[in-house]
C-alpha positions in Angstrom: 32.0 -17.7 42.4 32.0 -17.4 38.7 32.3 -13.4 38.4 29.2 -13.0 36.2 25.5 -13.4 37.0 23.0 -13.9 33.5 19.6 -12.0 33.7 16.8 -14.7 32.7 13.4 -13.0 30.8 10.9 -14.3 29.2 10.2 -14.2 26.0 7.0 -13.1 25.2 4.5 -13.6 22.0 7.8 -15.9 21.0 5.9 -19.9 21.1 10.0 -20.4 20.0 13.1 -19.6 19.3 13.0 -19.0 15.5 10.4 -16.5 16.3 12.6 -14.7 18.7 15.0 -14.9 15.9 12.6 -13.6 12.9 10.8 -10.4 15.6 15.1 -9.1 15.7 16.2 -9.3 12.8 13.0 -7.7 11.6 13.9 -4.7 14.1 17.7 -4.7 12.8 18.0 -2.0 10.9 16.9 0.1 14.0 19.8 -1.5 16.5 23.5 -0.9 15.5 24.8 -2.9 13.5 25.8 -6.9 14.7 23.4 -6.5 17.9 19.6 -6.8 19.4 18.2 -4.0 22.2 15.6 -5.3 24.8 14.1 -2.8 27.4 14.0 -3.7 30.7 12.0 -1.3 33.5 14.3 -1.9 36.0 18.2 -1.5 36.5 20.5 -4.3 37.1 22.1 -3.6 41.1 24.5 -6.5 39.9 25.3 -4.3 36.9 29.5 -5.2 36.9 28.7 -8.8 37.4 26.2 -8.6 34.3 29.0 -6.7 31.9 31.3 -9.5 33.5 30.4 -11.8 30.6 27.0 -12.0 31.3 24.3 -13.3 29.4 19.9 -12.8 29.1 18.3 -16.1 29.2 15.3 -16.5 27.0 12.7 -18.5 28.8 10.4 -19.2 25.7 6.9 -21.3 26.2 7.5 -22.5 30.4 11.5 -23.0 28.6 14.6 -21.8 29.0 15.7 -22.5 25.6 18.5 -19.5 23.5 21.0 -16.6 25.2 22.2 -13.9 24.1 25.3 -12.1 25.4 24.8 -9.0 27.3 26.7 -6.8 25.9 26.4 -3.8 27.7 23.3 -1.3 29.7 22.4 1.6 28.4 19.5 4.6 29.7 16.7 5.5 27.1 13.4 7.3 28.1 10.4 6.5 27.1 7.6 8.5 25.6 6.2 8.5 28.3 9.0 10.2 30.2 10.5 7.8 31.7 13.8 6.1 32.5 14.9 2.6 32.0 17.5 -0.2 31.4 18.5 -1.3 27.3 19.6 -4.3 27.9 22.0 -4.8 24.5 22.3 -8.3 22.9 25.2 -9.8 20.6 22.8 -10.5 17.7 23.5 -13.7 18.0 20.6 -16.2 19.4 22.6 -19.0 21.0 20.7 -21.8 21.2 20.4 -24.1 24.9 19.7 -27.0 26.3 16.2 -26.9 27.4 15.3 -26.1 31.4 11.3 -25.4 32.7 11.2 -22.1 34.9 8.2 -20.9 36.2 6.2 -17.6 34.8 7.1 -14.7 36.7 7.9 -11.2 36.1 9.9 -9.1 35.0 13.1 -10.2 34.8 15.8 -12.7 37.6 19.4 -13.2 38.0 20.6 -16.3 36.6 23.6 -17.6 38.4 26.0 -19.3 36.0 26.4 -23.1 37.7 22.1 -22.4 37.6 22.2 -21.9 34.0 21.7 -24.3 30.6 24.8 -24.9 29.2 24.6 -24.6 24.9 23.6 -26.9 22.7 26.6 -28.5 21.0 28.2 -27.1 17.7 25.6 -28.9 15.1 22.4 -29.6 17.1 21.8 -25.6 16.9 20.4 -26.4 13.3 18.0 -29.4 14.5 14.4 -29.0 14.1 13.5 -28.1 18.1 10.8 -30.6 20.2 7.8 -29.2 20.2 8.0 -26.7 23.6 5.5 -29.0 25.7 7.9 -32.0 24.8 10.9 -30.3 25.4 9.8 -28.6 28.7 8.3 -33.0 29.8 11.9 -34.6 29.4 13.6 -31.8 31.0 11.3 -31.6 33.8 11.9 -35.2 34.7 15.7 -34.1 34.2 16.4 -36.1 29.9 16.7 -33.0 28.6 
């Protein structure tokens, strides 16, 4: 056992990692310096494992393409009075090797052994493949 667990989440509304980073940069002024916040409805039951080194892995157009380290979890109350979980993330978005995922609702735990590896330093700045090509390559195990 690795001692930690990751979280897998669909990045709704984003067509690329650049969309995710641009959206987060446009909201950075409302978050603590060096952090990004993502609010979700459910609180992780495996909180201690998530906080022991877990990351939020982003699924963009059916492919895991990036991750952000989870720094903490905070309770937040929505305008509707319902308590939710704020995933406090390191602002750095780390590109990963592409890995296909079927659509799902909410979020899922992702075992470190099943998590895609980070792209090697230097490759993160390469132009991204179109999502459909990245997905096709991942499905046949070439990327």
